[in-house]
C-alpha positions in Angstrom: 124.4 94.5 20.0 123.7 97.8 18.5 125.3 100.6 20.6 127.0 104.0 20.1 130.4 103.9 18.6 133.4 104.2 20.9 134.3 107.3 18.9 131.0 109.0 19.6 131.1 108.0 23.3 134.5 109.4 23.8 133.8 112.7 22.1 130.5 113.3 23.8 131.6 112.2 27.3 135.0 113.4 28.4 136.9 111.0 30.7 136.4 111.7 34.4 140.0 112.8 35.0 141.2 113.6 31.5 142.3 116.9 30.1 138.7 118.1 29.5 137.8 117.9 33.2 140.3 120.4 34.5 141.7 119.7 37.9 143.0 116.2 38.5 141.4 114.1 41.3 143.3 111.9 43.6 142.3 108.4 42.7 143.1 104.8 43.7 142.9 102.0 41.2 143.7 98.3 40.7 146.0 96.8 38.1 144.8 93.4 36.7 145.2 91.7 33.3 141.9 91.1 31.6 142.9 87.5 31.1 142.9 87.1 35.0 139.2 87.8 35.5 136.8 84.9 35.9 133.0 84.5 35.8 130.5 81.7 35.6 130.1 82.6 31.9 133.7 83.0 30.7 135.5 80.4 28.7 138.7 79.8 30.6 140.0 83.3 30.3 138.9 86.7 31.5 136.5 88.3 29.0 135.2 91.8 28.2 131.8 90.9 29.7 133.5 90.1 33.0 134.7 93.7 33.5 131.4 95.2 35.0 131.2 92.6 37.7 134.8 93.0 38.6 134.7 96.8 38.6 131.6 96.7 40.9 133.5 94.4 43.2 136.6 96.7 43.3 134.3 99.7 43.8 133.2 98.3 47.1 136.9 98.6 48.2 136.9 102.3 47.2 138.9 101.7 43.9 137.6 103.9 41.1 140.0 102.8 38.2 140.8 99.5 36.6 144.1 99.3 34.8 144.5 96.5 32.2 147.4 95.1 30.3 147.4 95.4 26.5 144.5 93.9 24.6 146.0 93.5 21.2 145.8 90.1 19.4 148.7 87.8 20.5 150.0 85.5 17.8 149.6 81.7 18.2 152.2 80.2 20.5 152.7 83.5 22.3 151.2 84.5 25.6 152.8 87.9 26.3 150.4 90.8 25.6 153.4 92.9 24.6 153.9 90.8 21.4 150.9 91.7 19.3 150.0 91.1 15.7 148.7 94.6 15.5 148.9 97.9 17.4 145.1 98.2 16.8 142.2 95.9 17.6 141.2 93.6 20.4 142.2 90.0 20.7 139.2 87.8 19.8 140.0 85.5 22.8 138.6 88.3 25.0 135.1 88.2 23.3 132.3 87.0 25.6 130.8 84.2 23.5 127.8 84.0 25.8 126.8 87.4 24.6 127.1 86.8 20.8 123.6 86.6 19.3 124.7 84.1 16.6 125.8 81.7 19.3 122.8 80.9 21.5 123.4 78.5 24.3 121.2 75.8 22.8 123.5 75.7 19.8 126.8 75.4 21.7 127.1 71.7 21.2 126.5 72.1 17.5 129.2 74.9 17.4 131.9 73.0 19.3 131.2 69.4 18.5 134.0 67.3 20.0 135.6 70.4 21.5 132.8 70.7 24.1 135.0 68.8 26.5 137.9 71.1 25.8 135.7 74.0 26.8 135.0 72.4 30.2 138.8 71.8 30.7 139.6 75.4 29.8 136.9 76.7 32.3 138.1 74.5 35.1 141.9 75.2 34.6 143.6 77.0 37.5 145.6 79.0 35.0 144.8 80.3 31.5 145.4 77.5 29.0 145.9 79.5 25.9 146.0 76.6 23.5 142.6 75.4 24.7 141.0 78.8 24.9 142.1 79.8 21.4 141.0 76.4 19.9 137.4 76.5 21.3 136.9 80.2 20.8 138.2 80.1 17.2 135.8 77.2 16.4 132.9 79.0 18.1 133.6 82.3 16.4 133.7 80.6 13.0 130.4 79.0 13.7 128.9 82.3 14.7 130.3 84.0 11.6 128.7 81.3 9.4 125.4 82.1 11.0 125.9 85.8 10.6 126.9 85.6 7.0 123.9 83.4 6.1 121.2 85.1 8.1 122.4 88.8 8.0 125.2 89.5 5.6 123.6 87.6 2.7 120.2 89.3 3.4 121.6 92.7 4.1 119.7 93.0 7.4 120.0 96.0 9.8 122.6 93.9 11.8 124.7 93.6 8.6 124.5 97.4 8.2 125.8 97.8 11.7 128.9 95.8 10.8 129.3 97.9 7.6 129.1 101.0 9.6 131.7 99.8 12.1 134.1 98.9 9.2 133.6 102.4 7.8 134.3 104.0 11.1 137.5 102.1 11.7 138.8 102.5 8.2 142.2 103.9 9.3 143.3 100.5 10.7 140.8 97.7 10.2 141.4 97.0 6.4 145.1 96.5 7.1 144.4 94.3 10.1 141.7 92.1 8.4 143.7 91.6 5.3 146.9 90.8 7.2 145.1 88.2 9.2 143.2 86.7 6.2 146.4 86.6 4.1 148.4 85.0 7.0 145.8 82.3 7.1 146.0 81.8 3.3 149.8 81.4 3.6 149.6 78.9 6.4 150.8 81.3 9.1 154.2 82.1 7.8 155.7 85.5 8.4 154.8 88.3 6.0 158.3 88.6 4.6 158.0 85.0 3.4 154.8 85.7 1.4 154.8 85.9 -2.4 156.8 88.9 -3.5 153.9 90.9 -4.9 151.9 90.6 -1.7 154.9 91.2 0.5 155.6 94.4 -1.4 152.0 95.3 -1.5 151.6 95.8 -5.2 148.1 97.1 -5.8 147.0 94.7 -8.5 148.2 91.6 -6.5 146.6 92.9 -3.3 143.3 93.5 -5.1 143.3 90.0 -6.6 144.0 88.4 -3.2 141.4 90.6 -1.5 138.7 89.3 -3.8 139.9 85.7 -3.4 139.9 86.0 0.4 136.9 88.3 0.8 135.1 85.9 3.1 138.0 85.6 5.5 138.5 89.4 5.5 134.8 89.7 6.4 135.3 87.2 9.3 138.1 89.2 10.8 136.0 92.4 10.5 133.1 90.6 12.2 135.2 89.4 15.2 136.6 92.9 15.7 133.0 94.3 15.5 131.9 91.9 18.2 134.8 92.8 20.4 134.4 96.5 20.1 130.6 96.4 20.6 131.1 94.5 23.8 133.9 96.9 24.8 131.6 99.9 24.3 128.9 98.3 26.5 131.4 97.4 29.2 132.9 100.8 29.2 129.5 102.5 29.4 128.7 100.2 32.4 131.9 101.2 34.2 131.3 104.9 33.4 127.9 104.5 35.1 129.6 103.1 38.2 132.1 106.0 38.3 135.0 103.7 37.4 137.7 104.6 34.8 139.5 102.2 32.5 143.2 102.7 32.1 145.0 100.8 29.3 148.6 100.1 28.3 150.2 101.0 25.0 153.2 98.8 24.3 156.4 100.4 23.0 156.6 98.3 19.9 154.7 95.8 17.8 156.0 92.4 16.6 158.0 92.4 13.4 155.4 89.9 12.0 152.5 92.3 12.4 149.9 94.0 10.3 151.4 97.4 11.1 155.0 96.6 9.9 153.6 94.9 6.8 151.3 97.8 6.0 153.8 100.6 6.9 157.1 99.0 6.0 158.8 102.4 5.3 158.2 103.5 8.9 160.1 100.6 10.5 163.7 99.6 10.3 164.3 96.1 9.0 168.1 96.0 9.4 168.0 96.6 13.2 166.3 95.3 16.3 165.2 97.0 19.5 167.0 96.2 22.7 168.7 97.6 25.8 172.3 98.6 26.2 174.8 96.6 28.2 174.9 97.2 31.9 176.3 95.6 35.1 173.7 92.8 34.9 173.9 92.1 31.2 177.3 92.9 29.6 176.0 92.0 26.1 172.8 94.0 26.3 169.4 92.7 25.5 168.0 92.0 22.0 164.2 92.1 22.0 163.6 91.0 18.4 161.3 93.9 17.7 161.6 96.3 14.7 162.7 99.8 15.6 160.7 102.8 14.4 162.4 104.5 11.4 162.4 107.9 13.2 163.7 109.9 10.3 160.8 108.7 8.1 158.2 109.2 10.8 159.3 112.8 11.4 158.6 113.5 7.7 154.8 113.0 8.3 154.8 114.3 11.8 154.4 110.8 13.3 151.0 110.3 11.7 150.9 106.5 12.5 151.7 107.2 16.2 149.0 109.9 16.3 146.5 107.5 14.8 147.6 104.8 17.3 147.1 107.1 20.3 143.8 108.3 19.0 142.5 104.8 18.7 143.8 103.8 22.1 142.1 106.9 23.6 138.8 105.7 22.1 139.1 102.6 24.3 140.4 104.1 27.6 140.1 107.1 29.9 143.8 107.1 30.3 146.6 104.8 29.1 150.2 104.0 30.0 153.0 104.5 27.5 155.2 101.5 27.9 159.0 102.0 27.9 158.7 105.8 27.6 162.4 106.4 27.3 162.4 104.5 24.0 160.4 107.3 22.4 163.2 109.7 23.3 166.1 107.4 22.4 165.8 103.8 21.0 168.7 101.4 21.6 169.1 99.4 18.4 171.3 96.4 17.4 172.0 95.3 13.9 170.1 92.3 12.7 172.2 89.2 12.2 174.0 89.2 8.8 173.4 92.9 8.1 176.2 95.1 6.8 176.4 98.9 6.4 176.4 100.3 2.9 180.1 101.2 3.0 180.9 97.6 4.1 181.5 98.4 7.7 179.8 96.4 10.4 176.7 98.1 11.7 177.0 98.9 15.4 174.6 99.1 18.3 173.6 102.6 19.1 171.0 105.0 20.3 168.6 106.5 17.8 168.9 109.5 17.9 172.5 109.3 18.9 173.2 112.4 20.9 171.4 113.9 24.0 170.3 117.3 22.5 168.7 115.4 19.5 167.1 112.9 21.9 165.5 115.6 24.0 164.2 117.5 21.0 163.0 114.2 19.3 161.3 112.9 22.4 159.5 116.1 23.0 158.1 116.0 19.4 157.1 112.4 19.7 155.3 112.8 23.0 153.6 115.9 21.8 152.3 114.0 18.8 151.1 111.2 21.0 149.4 113.7 23.3 147.7 115.3 20.3 146.4 112.0 19.2 145.0 111.1 22.7 143.6 114.6 23.1 141.2 114.0 20.2 139.4 111.6 22.5 139.9 113.3 25.9 142.2 110.5 27.1 145.2 111.2 29.5 148.7 109.8 29.0 150.8 108.2 31.8 154.5 107.5 31.2 156.2 104.3 32.2 159.5 106.0 33.0 161.2 103.2 34.9 164.7 101.8 34.6 167.7 103.7 33.3 166.0 106.9 32.4 168.1 110.2 32.2 167.0 113.0 34.4 166.2 115.2 31.4 163.5 112.8 30.2 161.6 113.3 33.5 162.1 117.0 33.2 160.6 116.8 29.7 157.6 114.8 31.0 157.1 117.4 33.8 157.0 120.2 31.3 154.5 118.3 29.1 152.4 117.5 32.2 152.6 113.7 31.7 152.7 111.7 35.0 155.5 109.3 35.5 155.8 106.3 37.9 157.0 106.1 41.5 157.4 102.5 42.5 158.0 102.2 46.2 160.3 99.2 46.1 162.7 101.1 43.8 162.3 104.6 45.3 165.3 104.4 47.6 169.0 105.1 47.9 170.6 101.9 49.3 168.1 101.2 52.1 166.9 104.8 52.6 163.4 105.0 51.1 162.0 108.2 49.7 158.8 109.3 51.6 155.7 108.8 49.4 154.2 111.9 50.9 156.9 113.8 49.0 156.3 112.1 45.6 155.3 114.6 42.9 151.6 115.2 42.6 151.9 114.6 38.9 152.8 110.9 39.3 151.5 107.4 39.7 152.5 105.6 42.9 152.5 101.8 43.4 154.2 99.0 45.3 155.2 97.3 42.1 154.2 96.5 38.5 153.0 93.5 36.6 156.6 92.4 36.3 157.3 92.4 40.1 156.4 90.3 43.1 153.3 91.2 45.1 153.8 93.4 48.2 153.4 90.3 50.4 156.4 88.5 48.8 158.4 91.7 48.6 158.0 92.5 52.3 158.8 89.0 53.5 161.9 88.7 51.2 163.5 91.9 52.6 166.5 91.5 54.9 166.3 93.2 58.3 168.3 96.2 57.2 166.1 97.0 54.2 162.9 96.3 56.2 164.2 98.7 58.8 164.7 101.3 56.1 161.0 101.0 55.2 160.0 101.3 58.9 162.0 104.5 59.2 159.5 106.3 57.0 157.5 108.8 59.1 154.1 107.1 58.4 155.4 103.6 59.6 157.7 104.6 62.5 154.9 104.7 65.0 153.9 101.2 64.0 157.4 99.7 64.1 156.7 97.4 67.0 153.7 95.7 65.3 155.3 95.1 61.9 157.6 92.1 61.9 159.1 90.1 59.1 155.9 88.1 58.5 153.2 89.8 56.5 150.1 90.2 58.7 146.8 92.1 58.4 148.5 94.9 60.3 151.4 95.0 57.8 148.8 95.1 55.0 147.0 98.0 56.4 150.2 99.9 57.3 151.6 99.6 53.8 148.3 100.5 52.2 148.2 103.6 54.3 151.8 104.4 53.2 151.2 104.2 49.5 147.7 105.6 49.5 148.9 108.5 51.6 151.3 109.5 48.9 151.1 112.8 47.2 150.7 111.1 43.8 147.4 111.9 42.0 147.0 108.2 41.2 147.8 105.1 43.2 147.7 101.7 41.5 147.5 98.5 43.5 148.1 95.1 41.9 145.1 92.9 42.4 147.5 90.7 44.4 148.3 93.7 46.7 144.6 94.3 47.1 143.9 90.7 48.2 147.3 90.3 50.0 148.2 87.2 47.9 151.6 85.9 46.7 150.7 85.4 43.1 152.7 86.9 40.3 151.8 87.9 36.7 155.1 87.7 35.0 158.8 87.0 35.8 160.9 89.0 33.2 163.6 87.0 31.5 161.8 83.7 31.9 159.5 81.7 29.5 156.9 79.2 30.7 153.4 78.6 31.7 153.8 80.5 34.9 153.8 83.8 33.0 150.7 85.7 31.7 148.4 82.9 32.9 147.2 84.1 36.4 143.5 83.6 37.0 141.2 84.6 39.9 140.4 81.3 41.8 136.7 82.1 41.5 134.3 84.7 40.3 134.0 87.9 42.5 130.7 86.9 43.9 132.2 83.7 45.3 135.4 85.3 46.5 133.4 87.9 48.3 132.0 85.2 50.6 135.5 84.3 51.8 136.1 86.0 55.1 139.8 86.6 54.4 139.1 88.2 51.0 136.4 90.4 52.5 138.7 91.5 55.3 141.4 92.4 52.8 138.9 94.4 50.7 137.7 96.2 53.9 141.3 97.2 54.8 141.7 98.6 51.3 138.4 100.5 51.6 139.3 101.9 55.0 142.7 103.0 53.8 141.4 104.6 50.7 138.8 106.6 52.7 141.5 107.6 55.2 143.7 108.9 52.4 140.9 111.1 51.0 141.0 109.5 47.6 137.8 108.9 45.8 
């Protein structure tokens, strides 16, 4: 598993379309959660080792970029990739166990014991069964670690030295992560604010004592991150060789019960929660239960934590999307239940910063700091600037040369759609996002008036007679030509839009097994033998070629 570090790879090989390459190339890519991939080797969830085969499959359709959802470790009981235990690191459930040297296939029965049947059920499940996947992978990883500790760490072999070098290289985040995870296990999973006071407050002597006591568990969490990052480096090198970029997703916040909030308590507010202001759809506003950044404190060190976060993310990806970009200009915050202001007045919901001039200046500084962090690796930022975003935010992004989003289904005034051919070149065009229906469902759910508005666009008007309310192969090709013909430098198609399926990744505002669990029905090699799948990929390839993207 020895391979060059992600840091060295990123510094020696600039990203294909990042700042170091000069002019931006018009590109088309696919958006897919890593958990949705499937192979003959994977354990009930998409894995890092599945990326090369998937990328090669998409490459046959002319798509040169794979956009993934966040990879951070999701806490037990959660499935949303936007609720991570850390802003750094890769969720161990994405590790390809079939590629771990300490877990050869002939020892799988020994490793899993009576959970061998659970592995079979996880693999055959139509959707991701997170409980099963976590259970079998955790058991297998513990077995692999026992082997590593006995055969390598105890004997200080070259493989043990590789782990030590990885730990040294990732010293700006890995110690906090590994300790947090080990301590959380020690305290039976309770939130860090319910830990013993000395550990909660990070008193040095208490921390050092617990580190010694939990040294083996800390080493385990370092080991699994090493496995994940070594596999990621190998997959990324493979994609680079195929001429395919990887684009990631940086969530706006981390969970309150996370390694980052515990380790950097002064940089987060504990008396407030992040949310969204009231609007016509939600008169009470939305409370997201996430801890706001303490912007006044972060400004004092020039947003050092955010810079480190963006640098780390840039080591993983060629470009990455900044989730909820407007929140970095102005964060809407609610008081936590039971909190009172120092003067005895009730805290109120507000924007932080409060006034527009401060928001513009603050946001510029934050985004510049994030750009600086990413620039250390040659990665490019993309801004998710959707929803209620003031015009001056987009002006700021334009001045900073950060592309924003143009989502076809929302780029309209009533039923008058904006022509994609007129979208700004510095933008990302798409039919929808991971939170929306596929283009098939969207098209068939329009009323005649809105569908007529789409057909009024210059590119579709000549095809009006062949495009009825039912989604056909002609509809698929026409809409592909529309979005891929946009002026935007990057076009992203959901995997469902590529394959012309009705599946959905997530329905915002709902909780249940239908969210964050979508899986490909079969590995790419099997799907490619399906005539309908192959025909859909051919339509995408022909449309990409006609658009001049590549």
